[in-house]
GUMARVEX-110443 format. One record per residue: residue number from 0; residue in three letters; x, y, z of N, C-alpha, C, O, CB in turn. Coordinates in pm, whole numbers, plus 32768, in hexadecimal, padded with zeros to 4 digits. Each point is the difference from the previous one (the first is absolute). Glycine has a CB too. Example, Ala and Ser with C-alpha at 12.3 -4.5 7.8 and 13.67 -1.06 7.14 Angstrom:
// residues 2
+-----+------+------+------+------+------+------+------+------+------+------+------+------+------+------+------+------+
| seq | type |  n_x |  n_y |  n_z | ca_x | ca_y | ca_z |  c_x |  c_y |  c_z |  o_x |  o_y |  o_z | cb_x | cb_y | cb_z |
+-----+------+------+------+------+------+------+------+------+------+------+------+------+------+------+------+------+
|   0 |  ALA | 8527 | 7DC7 | 830C | 7FA7 | 8077 | 8000 | 805A | 8078 | 8000 | 8068 | 7FFE | 8042 | 7EDB | 7F8D | 803B |
|   1 |  SER | 809A | 80DE | 7F3B | 8052 | 8077 | 8006 | 7FB3 | 806D | 8049 | 8033 | 806F | 8011 | 8043 | 7F52 | 7F18 |
+-----+------+------+------+------+------+------+------+------+------+------+------+------+------+------+------+------+
//
This chain:
// residues 88
+-----+------+------+------+------+------+------+------+------+------+------+------+------+------+------+------+------+
| seq | type |  n_x |  n_y |  n_z | ca_x | ca_y | ca_z |  c_x |  c_y |  c_z |  o_x |  o_y |  o_z | cb_x | cb_y | cb_z |
+-----+------+------+------+------+------+------+------+------+------+------+------+------+------+------+------+------+
|   0 |  MET | 8053 | 7F8A | 8000 | 7FAD | 8076 | 8000 | 8058 | 807D | 8000 | 8068 | 8005 | 8042 | 7EE1 | 7F7D | 8037 |
|   1 |  ILE | 808B | 80E0 | 7F3C | 8044 | 8080 | 7FFD | 7F9D | 8069 | 802F | 7F8C | 7FFF | 7FD6 | 810C | 7FB9 | 7F6C |
|   2 |  SER | 7F93 | 80A2 | 8115 | 7FA6 | 8067 | 8034 | 8047 | 8086 | 8003 | 807B | 8008 | 8004 | 7F0B | 7F4C | 8085 |
|   3 |  LYS | 8028 | 8115 | 7F77 | 8036 | 8088 | 800A | 7F9E | 8050 | 8055 | 7F87 | 7FFD | 7FEB | 80EF | 7FF5 | 7F31 |
|   4 |  ILE | 7FC1 | 8056 | 8144 | 7FB0 | 8056 | 8056 | 8041 | 808A | 7FFC | 8079 | 800E | 8014 | 7F3E | 7F30 | 8084 |
|   5 |  ASP | 7FF8 | 8129 | 7F4F | 8034 | 8087 | 8009 | 7FA1 | 8055 | 8053 | 7FA2 | 7FCB | 803B | 80D2 | 801E | 7EE6 |
|   6 |  SER | 7FA3 | 8098 | 80E4 | 7FB2 | 8056 | 805A | 7F6D | 800D | 7FD9 | 7FAF | 802A | 8053 | 8121 | 8052 | 7FD7 |
|   7 |  SER | 7F0C | 7F5F | 7F5C | 7F74 | 8012 | 7FD8 | 7FBF | 7F80 | 7FCD | 7F8F | 8006 | 7FD0 | 80AA | 80E1 | 7FF9 |
|   8 |  GLY | 8009 | 7EA6 | 8041 | 7FC1 | 7F86 | 7FCF | 8053 | 7F84 | 8018 | 806D | 8004 | 8038 | 7F24 | 8085 | 7F1F |
|   9 |  ALA | 8037 | 7F08 | 807B | 8044 | 7F7E | 800D | 7FD6 | 7FA8 | 7F8B | 7F8F | 8009 | 7FD0 | 8078 | 800B | 812F |
|  10 |  ILE | 8054 | 7F97 | 7ED5 | 7FE4 | 7FA3 | 7F93 | 8046 | 7F7D | 801E | 8070 | 7FFD | 8032 | 7F78 | 80C0 | 7F27 |
|  11 |  ALA | 7FD4 | 7ED4 | 8088 | 8039 | 7F7B | 8013 | 7FEC | 7FB1 | 7F7F | 7F95 | 8004 | 7FC4 | 803E | 8001 | 8136 |
|  12 |  SER | 8094 | 7FB4 | 7EDD | 7FFB | 7FB1 | 7F86 | 802E | 7F72 | 8020 | 806D | 7FEB | 8035 | 7FBD | 80E2 | 7F3A |
|  13 |  THR | 7F81 | 7ED1 | 8070 | 801F | 7F73 | 8018 | 7FF3 | 7FB4 | 7F7C | 7FE3 | 803B | 7F98 | 7FCD | 7FD5 | 8159 |
|  14 |  ALA | 8064 | 7F6F | 7F15 | 7FF6 | 7FAD | 7F88 | 7F72 | 7FFD | 7FC8 | 7FEE | 7FE2 | 7F8A | 80CE | 7F95 | 80CD |
|  15 |  TRP | 7EDF | 80A6 | 7FFA | 7F76 | 7FF8 | 7FD0 | 7FBF | 8087 | 7FEA | 7F89 | 8006 | 7FDF | 8066 | 7F24 | 8099 |
|  16 |  GLY | 805A | 8144 | 7F99 | 7FC7 | 8082 | 7FE2 | 8040 | 8071 | 804C | 805B | 7FED | 8050 | 7ED3 | 7FA1 | 7F7F |
|  17 |  THR | 80A0 | 80EA | 8017 | 8032 | 8079 | 803E | 7F8C | 8052 | 8035 | 7F97 | 8008 | 7FC0 | 8131 | 7FF9 | 7FA6 |
|  18 |  CYS | 7F4A | 803D | 810F | 7F9B | 805A | 8036 | 8047 | 8077 | 803E | 806D | 7FF4 | 8037 | 7EF0 | 7F4E | 7FF3 |
|  19 |  GLY | 8062 | 8131 | 7FCD | 803B | 8079 | 8037 | 7F97 | 8065 | 8024 | 7F8E | 7FFA | 7FD1 | 813D | 7FDD | 7FA9 |
|  20 |  ILE | 7F5B | 8087 | 80DA | 7FA6 | 806A | 802C | 8053 | 807F | 8012 | 8072 | 7FFB | 802E | 7EF1 | 7F5F | 8045 |
|  21 |  LYS | 8061 | 8117 | 7F67 | 8045 | 8081 | 800A | 7FA0 | 8066 | 803B | 7F8C | 8008 | 7FD8 | 8109 | 7FC2 | 7F63 |
|  22 |  ASP | 7F9C | 8084 | 8125 | 7FB2 | 806B | 803B | 800C | 807B | 7FA6 | 806F | 8033 | 7FEE | 7FB4 | 7F72 | 80FE |
|  23 |  LEU | 7F70 | 8089 | 7EDE | 8003 | 806E | 7FA0 | 8010 | 8089 | 8042 | 8025 | 8061 | 7FBD | 7F4E | 7F15 | 7FAF |
|  24 |  LEU | 8071 | 8094 | 8115 | 800A | 8081 | 8045 | 807A | 8009 | 805C | 801B | 8069 | 8039 | 7EEE | 7FA6 | 7FBB |
|  25 |  GLY | 8141 | 7F84 | 801B | 807D | 8002 | 804A | 7FF6 | 800A | 8097 | 805D | 802F | 8040 | 7FFD | 8035 | 7EFB |
|  26 |  CYS | 7F37 | 7F71 | 8100 | 7FF2 | 800C | 8092 | 8007 | 7F79 | 8048 | 7FF5 | 7FFC | 807A | 7F82 | 80CE | 7F60 |
|  27 |  ARG | 809D | 7EC8 | 7FDC | 8006 | 7F7C | 803F | 807F | 7FB7 | 7FD5 | 8037 | 801B | 7F95 | 7ECE | 7FDA | 8071 |
|  28 |  LYS | 8127 | 7FB0 | 804D | 8079 | 7FB3 | 7FE7 | 7FDC | 7F75 | 7FCA | 7FA9 | 7FBD | 8037 | 80D1 | 80C2 | 8080 |
|  29 |  GLY | 7FC8 | 7F57 | 7EDF | 7FE9 | 7F7C | 7FC8 | 8047 | 7F94 | 804F | 8070 | 8014 | 8030 | 7F76 | 8054 | 7EF0 |
|  30 |  GLU | 7FD9 | 7F25 | 80EF | 803A | 7F8C | 8044 | 7FD2 | 7F81 | 7FBA | 7FA0 | 8001 | 7FB3 | 8067 | 807B | 8129 |
|  31 |  LEU | 803F | 7F16 | 7F3F | 7FD7 | 7F7C | 7FD1 | 7FDF | 7FA9 | 8078 | 8049 | 7FFE | 8063 | 8046 | 8017 | 7ECD |
|  32 |  VAL | 7F03 | 7FA4 | 80C7 | 7FD3 | 7FA8 | 806C | 7FFB | 7F71 | 7FCC | 7FCB | 7FE7 | 7F93 | 7FAE | 80D4 | 80D8 |
|  33 |  TRP | 80BF | 7EE8 | 7FE2 | 7FFA | 7F72 | 7FDE | 7F99 | 7FBE | 805C | 801F | 7FE3 | 8073 | 80D4 | 801B | 7F3F |
|  34 |  PRO | 7E93 | 7FE9 | 801A | 7F98 | 7FC1 | 8054 | 8028 | 7F73 | 8029 | 805E | 7FC6 | 7FC9 | 7EF4 | 80C4 | 7FC3 |
|  35 |  ASN | 8066 | 7F3F | 80D4 | 8018 | 7F76 | 802A | 7FEF | 7FA1 | 7F8B | 7FB9 | 801D | 7FA0 | 7FF8 | 801B | 8147 |
|  36 |  ALA | 8092 | 7F58 | 7F21 | 7FF8 | 7F9B | 7F95 | 7F6F | 7FD4 | 7FED | 7FB2 | 7FF8 | 805F | 8138 | 7FBA | 7FD5 |
|  37 |  ASN | 7EF5 | 8031 | 7F4E | 7F7D | 7FCB | 7FD7 | 7F8D | 8062 | 8014 | 7F8D | 7FD5 | 800F | 80C8 | 7F4C | 802B |
|  38 |  THR | 7FC5 | 8162 | 7FC5 | 7F93 | 8061 | 8001 | 7FD0 | 801E | 7F72 | 7F9C | 8045 | 7FEE | 80C0 | 8020 | 80E5 |
|  39 |  ASN | 7FEB | 7F67 | 7ECA | 7FDA | 800B | 7F74 | 7FE2 | 7F74 | 7FCC | 804E | 7FA4 | 8018 | 8040 | 812E | 7FC8 |
|  40 |  LEU | 7F04 | 7F1D | 7FDA | 7FDA | 7F7B | 7FCF | 8059 | 7FCC | 7F91 | 800C | 7F87 | 7FEF | 7F0E | 80AF | 8050 |
|  41 |  LEU | 8125 | 8023 | 7F74 | 8052 | 7FD5 | 7F8F | 8094 | 7FF0 | 8020 | 8043 | 7FAC | 7FC4 | 7F1A | 80C5 | 7FAD |
|  42 |  ARG | 80D6 | 7FDC | 80EC | 808E | 7FFC | 8024 | 8010 | 7FF6 | 8097 | 7FBA | 8045 | 8049 | 8080 | 8043 | 7EEB |
|  43 |  PRO | 8021 | 7F23 | 80FC | 8010 | 7FF0 | 8091 | 8042 | 8079 | 8043 | 7FE7 | 801A | 8076 | 8028 | 7EF1 | 7F64 |
|  44 |  ARG | 8045 | 813F | 7FDE | 8042 | 8076 | 8039 | 7FE9 | 8076 | 7FA2 | 801D | 7FF7 | 7F89 | 8094 | 7F7A | 80EB |
|  45 |  THR | 7F1D | 80FB | 7FC1 | 7FE5 | 8077 | 7FB0 | 803E | 807B | 8041 | 802C | 7FFB | 8073 | 7EFF | 7F9E | 7F3A |
|  46 |  VAL | 80DA | 80D3 | 8009 | 8030 | 8080 | 8034 | 7F9E | 806B | 7FCF | 7FD4 | 7FFF | 7F8D | 8123 | 7FB4 | 8074 |
|  47 |  LEU | 7EE7 | 80AA | 805A | 7FA0 | 8069 | 7FE1 | 803E | 808A | 8016 | 8035 | 801B | 806C | 7F0F | 7F4B | 7FD4 |
|  48 |  PRO | 80B6 | 80F1 | 7F5C | 802B | 8089 | 8017 | 7F94 | 804C | 804C | 7F89 | 7FEC | 7FE7 | 8104 | 800F | 7F47 |
|  49 |  MET | 7F9B | 805D | 812D | 7F9F | 804D | 804C | 803F | 8084 | 802D | 8078 | 8015 | 7FF2 | 7F16 | 7F17 | 805C |
|  50 |  PHE | 801E | 812C | 7FE9 | 802E | 8080 | 8034 | 7FEE | 8005 | 8097 | 7FA8 | 7FBE | 8038 | 801E | 80B1 | 7EF0 |
|  51 |  THR | 808E | 7FE0 | 811A | 7FEE | 801E | 808D | 8012 | 8096 | 8014 | 804E | 8041 | 7FBA | 8006 | 7ED8 | 808B |
|  52 |  THR | 7F62 | 811B | 8019 | 800C | 808C | 8026 | 7FB2 | 8015 | 8082 | 7FB5 | 7FA9 | 802A | 8065 | 80A1 | 7EE3 |
|  53 |  THR | 7FF8 | 8028 | 812F | 7FB1 | 8028 | 8074 | 7FB7 | 807F | 7FDA | 803D | 8062 | 7FD6 | 8065 | 7F33 | 80D0 |
|  54 |  LEU | 7EDB | 806A | 7F69 | 7FAD | 8073 | 7FDC | 7FB6 | 8034 | 807A | 7FCE | 7FB2 | 8051 | 8018 | 7FF4 | 7EC7 |
|  55 |  LYS | 8014 | 80DE | 80F6 | 7FB2 | 803E | 806B | 7F6D | 7FF8 | 7FDB | 7FDF | 7FF8 | 7F8A | 80E0 | 80A4 | 80B2 |
|  56 |  PRO | 7EE8 | 7F66 | 8026 | 7F71 | 7FF9 | 7FE2 | 7FCE | 8081 | 7FBE | 7FDD | 8060 | 8044 | 8006 | 7F05 | 807E |
|  57 |  GLU | 801C | 809D | 7EBD | 7FCC | 806E | 7FAF | 7FEB | 7FCB | 7F73 | 800C | 7F88 | 7FEA | 806B | 8128 | 80A4 |
|  58 |  ILE | 7F6B | 7FA4 | 7F14 | 7FE9 | 7FD5 | 7F76 | 8087 | 7FF4 | 7FB9 | 8054 | 8059 | 8009 | 7EC8 | 8016 | 7FF3 |
|  59 |  HIS | 80F5 | 7F22 | 7FBD | 807C | 7FE6 | 7FB5 | 7FDC | 7FD0 | 7F73 | 7F9C | 7FBB | 7FEE | 80E1 | 800D | 80E7 |
|  60 |  TRP | 7FD4 | 805C | 7ECB | 7FF4 | 7FCD | 7F78 | 806D | 7F98 | 7FEC | 8075 | 801B | 801A | 7F27 | 80C0 | 7F90 |
|  61 |  LEU | 803E | 7EAF | 8028 | 805F | 7F95 | 7FE4 | 7FEB | 7FD3 | 7F70 | 7F8E | 7FEB | 7FD5 | 8076 | 7FCB | 811E |
|  62 |  ALA | 8067 | 803A | 7EC2 | 7FF7 | 7FD2 | 7F76 | 8072 | 7F9C | 7FE7 | 8072 | 8018 | 8027 | 7F24 | 80C4 | 7F8E |
|  63 |  SER | 8048 | 7EB6 | 800B | 8062 | 7F96 | 7FE7 | 7FF7 | 7FD1 | 7F70 | 7F96 | 8008 | 7FC1 | 805D | 7FB1 | 812F |
|  64 |  ALA | 807B | 8017 | 7EDD | 8004 | 7FB9 | 7F81 | 802A | 7F71 | 8020 | 8060 | 7FEB | 804A | 7FD8 | 80EA | 7F2E |
|  65 |  VAL | 7F82 | 7ECA | 804F | 801B | 7F73 | 801B | 8022 | 7FBC | 7F7D | 7FBC | 8013 | 7F9B | 7FA9 | 7FEC | 812E |
|  66 |  TYR | 8104 | 7FB0 | 7F39 | 802F | 7FBA | 7F89 | 8003 | 7F6B | 801B | 8028 | 7FD6 | 806C | 8061 | 80F2 | 7F4E |
|  67 |  GLY | 7F4C | 7EE8 | 7FE5 | 8008 | 7F70 | 800C | 800F | 7FBF | 7F79 | 7FC2 | 802B | 7F9F | 7FB6 | 7FDF | 812F |
|  68 |  SER | 80DA | 7F8E | 7F2A | 8012 | 7FB5 | 7F86 | 8015 | 7F6D | 8023 | 805D | 7FDF | 8049 | 8006 | 80EC | 7F41 |
|  69 |  PRO | 7F49 | 7EDC | 8042 | 800D | 7F72 | 8020 | 805E | 7FB4 | 7FA3 | 7FF6 | 7F86 | 7FF7 | 7F25 | 8085 | 8061 |
|  70 |  SER | 813E | 8039 | 7F65 | 8057 | 7FC0 | 7F9D | 8060 | 7F9D | 8041 | 805D | 8028 | 8045 | 7F92 | 80A4 | 7F2D |
|  71 |  GLU | 7FFA | 7EB5 | 8077 | 8059 | 7F9A | 8037 | 8084 | 8000 | 7FB6 | 8005 | 800F | 7F86 | 7F36 | 7F67 | 80BC |
|  72 |  GLY | 8130 | 8079 | 8008 | 8084 | 7FF2 | 7FC5 | 8040 | 8082 | 7FD0 | 806F | 7FFD | 7FCD | 7F4A | 7F25 | 7FF3 |
|  73 |  ALA | 8004 | 814E | 804F | 8036 | 807E | 7FCE | 8032 | 805B | 8071 | 800C | 8079 | 7FED | 7F59 | 7F75 | 7F51 |
|  74 |  TRP | 80B7 | 7FD9 | 8136 | 801E | 8055 | 8073 | 8083 | 804C | 7FF3 | 800C | 806D | 8038 | 7F76 | 7EF4 | 8051 |
|  75 |  ASP | 80E1 | 806C | 7F2F | 807C | 804C | 7FED | 7FE5 | 8081 | 7FB3 | 8031 | 806A | 8024 | 8053 | 7EC0 | 7FDE |
|  76 |  TYR | 7F2D | 80CB | 7F93 | 7FDD | 8076 | 7FB1 | 7FAD | 8063 | 8053 | 8018 | 8079 | 7FFD | 7FED | 7EFB | 7F31 |
|  77 |  GLN | 7F9B | 8058 | 811B | 7FA9 | 8056 | 8050 | 804D | 8045 | 806F | 7FE7 | 8076 | 801C | 7F59 | 7EF4 | 7FB0 |
|  78 |  ALA | 811C | 8052 | 8072 | 8050 | 803D | 806A | 8057 | 8070 | 7FC7 | 8015 | 8065 | 8042 | 7FEC | 7EC1 | 803C |
|  79 |  ASP | 8031 | 80C7 | 7F08 | 804E | 806A | 7FC0 | 7FAC | 807D | 7FE8 | 8036 | 806E | 7FF9 | 8059 | 7EE3 | 7F9C |
|  80 |  GLN | 7EEF | 809E | 805E | 7FA6 | 8070 | 7FE6 | 7FCE | 8042 | 8081 | 7FB2 | 805F | 7FF8 | 800A | 7F2E | 7F35 |
|  81 |  ALA | 806E | 8045 | 8148 | 7FCD | 8033 | 8080 | 8015 | 8096 | 800C | 7FA5 | 8046 | 802A | 808A | 7EDC | 803E |
|  82 |  ASP | 8047 | 810F | 7F76 | 8019 | 8090 | 800A | 7FA1 | 804F | 7FA6 | 7FCD | 8069 | 8027 | 8123 | 7F68 | 800E |
|  83 |  GLU | 7EF9 | 7FFC | 7F55 | 7FA6 | 8043 | 7FA1 | 7F6F | 8001 | 8035 | 7FBA | 8065 | 7FF3 | 80DC | 7F55 | 7F4E |
|  84 |  ILE | 7F3F | 7FD8 | 80FA | 7F78 | 7FF7 | 8034 | 7FED | 805F | 8076 | 7F9A | 8045 | 8008 | 8059 | 7ECD | 7FAC |
|  85 |  LEU | 806D | 80F2 | 80A8 | 7FF3 | 8055 | 8077 | 8018 | 8094 | 7FE1 | 7FD6 | 8057 | 804C | 8073 | 7EE8 | 803E |
|  86 |  LYS | 7FFB | 80DE | 7F06 | 8021 | 808A | 7FDE | 7F84 | 8052 | 7FD8 | 7FF9 | 8076 | 8020 | 80E7 | 7F3B | 7F97 |
|  87 |  HIS | 7EC2 | 8012 | 8005 | 7F8B | 8049 | 7FCB | 7F95 | 8014 | 8064 | 7F99 | 803C | 7FE2 | 8099 | 7F6A | 7F45 |
+-----+------+------+------+------+------+------+------+------+------+------+------+------+------+------+------+------+
//
């Protein structure tokens, strides 16, 4: 697995696909979470991109871009594109 985390998003690329998330307003930090085994019916081990932040009780605007590709066997190419995906 290849992963990239920066200040505004996170992306993970495995043999069975790529997923990523980017915060469009720059107020949340990207992270990768590895859920417990067998929480996915198709794969025993998965990784999920997510955001974390602390917000005060008031009105907030949140905007995200989510990327996913189920391309099997193309993870080297997809990982090379991680910078391009997170840049936009």
